[in-house]
C-alpha positions as CSV (number, residue, x, y, z in Angstrom):
1,M,139.8,76.9,79.7
2,V,140.3,80.3,81.3
3,A,139.5,80.5,85.0
4,Q,137.0,83.3,85.4
5,L,135.5,82.3,88.7
6,Y,137.6,83.1,91.8
7,E,137.7,81.0,95.0
8,T,134.2,81.9,96.2
9,T,132.0,79.0,95.1
10,G,129.0,76.9,96.0
11,E,126.8,77.9,99.0
12,T,129.0,80.9,99.9
13,A,128.7,82.5,96.5
14,A,124.9,81.8,96.5
15,T,124.6,83.4,99.9
16,L,126.5,86.5,98.7
17,V,124.4,86.8,95.6
18,A,121.2,86.6,97.6
19,E,122.5,89.3,100.0
20,I,123.5,91.5,97.0
21,N,120.1,91.1,95.4
22,E,118.3,92.0,98.6
23,L,120.6,95.1,99.2
24,R,120.1,96.1,95.6
25,R,116.4,96.1,96.1
26,Q,116.6,98.0,99.4
27,R,119.0,100.6,98.1
28,N,117.3,101.0,94.7
29,A,120.7,100.3,93.2
30,I,122.0,99.4,89.8
31,I,125.2,97.3,89.3
32,L,127.3,98.1,86.2
33,A,130.1,95.7,85.2
34,H,132.9,95.9,82.7
35,N,133.5,93.1,80.2
36,Y,136.9,92.4,81.9
37,E,135.4,91.5,85.3
38,Y,135.1,88.0,86.7
39,G,132.3,86.0,85.3
40,E,130.6,85.9,88.7
41,I,130.5,89.7,88.8
42,Q,129.1,89.9,85.2
43,E,126.4,87.5,86.2
44,I,125.0,89.7,89.0
45,A,125.2,93.0,87.0
46,D,122.2,94.8,85.6
47,Y,124.4,95.9,82.7
48,V,127.7,94.4,81.3
49,G,129.6,96.2,78.6
50,D,132.5,98.4,77.7
51,S,133.4,101.9,79.1
52,L,131.1,103.6,76.6
53,G,128.1,101.3,77.4
54,M,128.7,101.7,81.1
55,A,128.7,105.5,80.8
56,Q,125.5,105.3,78.7
57,A,123.8,103.1,81.3
58,A,124.9,105.5,84.1
59,A,123.5,108.4,82.1
60,R,120.1,107.0,81.7
61,T,119.5,105.3,85.1
62,D,117.0,106.4,87.7
63,A,118.6,104.3,90.4
64,D,119.5,106.0,93.7
65,V,122.8,104.1,94.0
66,I,125.2,103.1,91.2
67,V,127.7,100.3,91.9
68,V,130.5,100.4,89.3
69,C,132.3,97.1,89.0
70,G,135.3,98.2,87.0
71,V,138.2,100.6,87.6
72,Y,138.2,103.9,89.2
73,F,138.0,106.2,86.2
74,M,134.7,104.4,85.3
75,A,133.2,105.3,88.7
76,E,134.4,108.9,88.2
77,T,132.6,109.0,84.9
78,A,129.4,107.7,86.5
79,A,129.7,110.3,89.3
80,I,130.2,113.1,86.8
81,L,127.1,112.1,84.9
82,N,125.1,111.6,88.1
83,P,126.1,114.2,90.7
84,Q,122.8,113.7,92.6
85,R,123.3,110.0,93.0
86,T,125.5,107.8,95.2
87,V,128.3,106.2,93.1
88,L,130.2,103.3,94.7
89,I,133.2,101.2,93.6
90,P,133.7,98.0,95.6
91,D,137.5,98.5,95.8
92,A,139.0,102.0,95.5
93,N,142.3,100.4,94.7
94,A,141.0,99.3,91.3
95,G,143.1,101.7,89.3
96,C,144.3,101.8,85.7
97,S,147.9,101.8,84.4
98,L,146.7,103.6,81.2
99,A,144.9,106.4,83.1
100,D,148.0,106.7,85.3
101,S,150.2,107.3,82.2
102,I,149.3,111.0,81.9
103,T,148.7,113.6,84.7
104,V,146.7,116.7,84.3
105,E,149.9,118.8,84.7
106,Q,151.5,116.9,81.8
107,L,148.4,117.5,79.7
108,R,148.4,121.2,80.4
109,Q,152.0,121.4,79.3
110,W,151.2,119.6,76.1
111,K,148.3,121.8,75.4
112,A,150.4,124.9,76.0
113,A,152.8,123.7,73.3
114,H,149.9,123.3,70.9
115,P,147.5,126.1,71.9
116,D,145.1,125.7,68.9
117,A,144.9,121.9,69.0
118,V,141.8,119.8,69.8
119,V,142.3,117.4,72.7
120,V,140.8,113.9,72.4
121,S,141.1,111.8,75.6
122,Y,140.5,108.1,75.7
123,V,137.9,107.5,78.4
124,N,140.7,105.6,80.3
125,T,141.7,108.9,82.0
126,S,141.2,110.7,85.3
127,A,138.3,113.2,85.7
128,A,140.9,116.0,85.9
129,V,142.3,115.0,82.5
130,K,138.8,114.8,81.0
131,A,138.2,118.3,82.3
132,E,141.2,119.6,80.2
133,S,139.9,117.7,77.1
134,D,137.6,118.7,74.3
135,Y,136.3,115.2,73.6
136,C,136.4,111.8,75.2
137,C,136.2,108.6,73.3
138,T,136.3,104.8,73.6
139,S,137.8,102.3,71.3
140,G,134.3,101.7,70.0
141,N,133.7,105.3,68.8
142,A,137.2,106.8,68.6
143,E,137.2,106.9,64.8
144,R,133.9,108.7,64.7
145,V,135.1,111.2,67.2
146,I,138.3,111.9,65.2
147,N,136.3,112.2,61.9
148,A,133.9,114.7,63.6
149,I,136.8,117.2,64.2
150,P,137.4,119.7,61.4
151,A,140.2,118.6,59.1
152,D,142.3,121.7,59.6
153,K,142.6,121.1,63.3
154,T,145.6,119.6,65.0
155,I,144.6,116.7,67.2
156,L,146.3,115.7,70.5
157,F,145.3,112.1,71.3
158,L,146.0,110.6,74.7
159,P,147.0,108.5,76.5
160,D,147.2,105.2,74.5
161,M,149.9,105.2,71.8
162,F,148.7,102.0,70.2
163,L,145.1,103.2,69.8
164,G,146.4,106.5,68.6
165,S,148.6,104.9,66.0
166,Y,145.6,102.8,64.8
167,L,143.5,106.0,64.5
168,R,146.2,107.8,62.6
169,Q,146.4,105.0,60.1
170,K,142.6,104.6,59.8
171,T,141.7,108.2,59.5
172,G,144.8,109.6,57.7
173,R,144.8,112.5,60.1
174,P,148.2,113.9,61.4
175,I,147.4,113.0,65.0
176,K,149.9,113.8,67.8
177,I,150.0,110.9,70.2
178,W,150.9,110.6,73.9
179,A,153.2,107.7,74.7
180,G,151.0,105.9,77.2
181,E,149.9,102.3,77.3
182,C,147.7,99.8,79.1
183,H,150.1,97.3,80.6
184,V,147.8,94.4,79.8
185,H,147.2,95.1,76.1
186,A,150.8,96.3,75.5
187,A,151.9,92.8,76.5
188,I,150.2,91.4,73.4
189,R,153.1,91.4,71.0
190,P,153.2,90.4,67.3
191,T,155.0,87.2,68.1
192,M,152.0,86.0,70.1
193,I,149.7,86.6,67.1
194,E,152.2,84.8,64.8
195,Q,152.5,81.8,67.1
196,K,148.7,81.4,67.5
197,R,148.2,81.9,63.8
198,S,150.6,79.1,63.0
199,A,148.9,76.8,65.6
200,M,145.3,77.7,64.6
201,P,145.2,78.7,60.9
202,D,141.4,78.1,60.8
203,A,140.5,80.6,63.6
204,E,139.3,84.1,63.2
205,F,141.6,86.6,65.1
206,L,140.0,89.4,67.1
207,I,142.5,92.1,68.1
208,H,141.8,95.1,70.4
209,P,143.3,98.4,69.1
210,E,145.1,99.0,72.4
211,C,147.3,95.9,71.7
212,G,151.0,96.1,71.2
213,C,150.6,94.1,68.0
214,V,148.0,96.5,66.3
215,T,150.5,98.4,64.2
216,S,152.1,95.3,62.7
217,T,148.7,93.7,62.2
218,M,147.5,96.8,60.2
219,D,150.6,96.7,58.1
220,Y,150.1,93.0,57.3
221,L,146.5,93.6,56.4
222,A,147.4,96.5,54.1
223,R,150.1,94.5,52.3
224,G,147.9,91.4,52.1
225,V,150.2,89.3,54.2
226,I,147.3,88.1,56.2
227,D,143.7,87.6,55.2
228,G,141.5,90.5,56.2
229,R,138.4,88.2,56.3
230,G,139.9,86.3,59.2
231,T,141.5,89.2,61.2
232,H,139.5,92.0,62.8
233,I,140.6,95.0,64.9
234,L,137.7,95.7,67.2
235,S,136.6,97.1,70.5
236,T,135.4,94.7,73.1
237,E,131.8,95.3,72.2
238,G,132.7,95.1,68.5
239,M,134.3,91.7,69.2
240,I,131.1,90.4,71.0
241,A,128.9,91.6,68.2
242,H,131.2,90.0,65.6
243,V,131.3,86.6,67.2
244,N,127.5,86.6,67.6
245,R,127.0,86.9,63.8
246,S,130.1,85.2,62.4
247,P,129.7,81.7,60.9
248,A,133.2,80.8,62.2
249,S,133.5,78.2,64.9
250,R,136.8,79.2,66.5
251,F,138.2,82.5,67.6
252,V,141.5,83.7,69.0
253,V,140.8,86.7,71.2
254,A,143.5,89.3,71.8
255,T,142.3,91.4,74.7
256,E,141.7,91.0,78.5
257,I,140.4,87.5,79.2
258,G,137.3,88.6,81.0
259,V,135.5,89.2,77.7
260,L,135.5,85.5,77.0
261,H,132.8,85.0,79.6
262,R,130.1,86.9,77.6
263,M,131.3,85.3,74.3
264,R,131.0,81.7,75.7
265,K,127.7,82.4,77.4
266,A,126.1,83.7,74.2
267,N,127.8,81.2,71.9
268,P,128.2,77.8,73.7
269,D,128.7,76.0,70.4
270,K,131.8,78.1,69.4
271,Q,135.4,78.0,70.7
272,F,137.1,81.0,72.2
273,V,140.8,80.9,72.8
274,P,142.7,83.7,74.6
275,I,145.8,85.0,72.9
276,D,147.5,84.1,76.2
277,E,146.0,83.2,79.5
278,S,148.3,85.8,81.3
279,I,146.3,88.7,79.6
280,S,144.4,89.6,82.8
281,C,144.0,93.0,84.5
282,R,144.9,92.7,88.1
283,Y,142.9,95.9,88.8
284,M,139.7,94.6,87.3
285,K,140.1,91.4,89.2
286,L,140.1,93.2,92.5
287,I,136.3,93.3,92.4
288,T,134.7,90.3,94.1
289,L,131.2,89.3,95.2
290,E,132.1,89.9,98.9
291,K,133.3,93.4,98.1
292,V,130.2,94.2,96.1
293,R,128.1,93.0,99.0
294,N,130.1,95.1,101.5
295,S,129.9,98.1,99.2
296,L,126.1,98.0,99.0
297,R,125.7,97.2,102.7
298,D,128.0,99.9,104.0
299,L,127.8,102.4,101.1
300,R,131.5,102.2,100.5
301,E,133.7,103.2,98.7
302,Q,131.9,106.4,97.6
303,V,133.3,108.2,94.5
304,T,132.8,111.9,94.1
305,V,134.3,114.5,91.7
306,P,134.7,118.1,92.7
307,P,132.0,120.2,90.9
308,E,134.5,122.5,89.2
309,I,136.2,119.4,87.6
310,A,133.0,117.6,87.0
311,N,131.3,120.5,85.2
312,R,134.2,120.8,82.7
313,A,134.7,117.1,82.2
314,R,131.0,116.5,81.6
315,L,131.1,118.4,78.3
316,A,133.8,116.1,76.9
317,I,131.9,113.0,78.1
318,E,128.6,114.3,76.6
319,R,130.3,114.8,73.3
320,M,131.4,111.2,73.4
321,L,127.9,110.0,74.2
322,A,126.5,112.0,71.4
323,L,128.7,110.3,68.9
């Protein structure tokens, strides 16, 4: 069993939840939570999903205050889409190793070396990087974004090298890929998959395209070494949709362990096994009930994006939402 509830339990948690609900009513606030958050955080959220879903929810809300329970770039995205609203993140230290793997200066240099290229940035990037991009994408719509770009265009994809390699193999496009990675997903190596497959040959395997095992998995699938009916490379939302409709009873999940909360909640009769219990994002897990309460009570930490960056980044985000 994966521990998805932190130390706040019982009456204390109930009190915090009651305070959060009252503050949410008073502030006319909406709480958005990522699939990788603690189960307790997901339970209080008005919306739980991936980066794309959170951006879509932020784009359509009429709330006065948006509390983003995720990492900082997600709050930036909400702020870009809602410049007239108050956007909060309960802990401003909730960063992202993938977003930190490329700076705006590095992107500008890369663009200068390929002046006619189209820049596709994974949503796990800073607002400044998005402002230098032509398109944003998530793992859920990245293939559609790549296929929407004219075939004669050079594509610069950043910053995740594993997702980039997956897209290059899936689309056949000669994509140039930045050598960045998510420290959590990169830790999921082919040996982990092989060991779990030997131990659980009856399970379906769900693998996120950011994983360090994705290239070898695609190669095995192409050569028929493993059964494509039992191995699926999917975004987090794709995983959740798959387990809801699959007749299988046991799944091995190769992504951040927070996603197991939604899977188990929706499918109590099925078994969900993490590829490894260590696959947990320390940044996502900085968000707690107490910090959400404090954020709503004190309107902290507010996230804003300078208008000159936000205006340029908004175009790339809106292209993502349109696809």
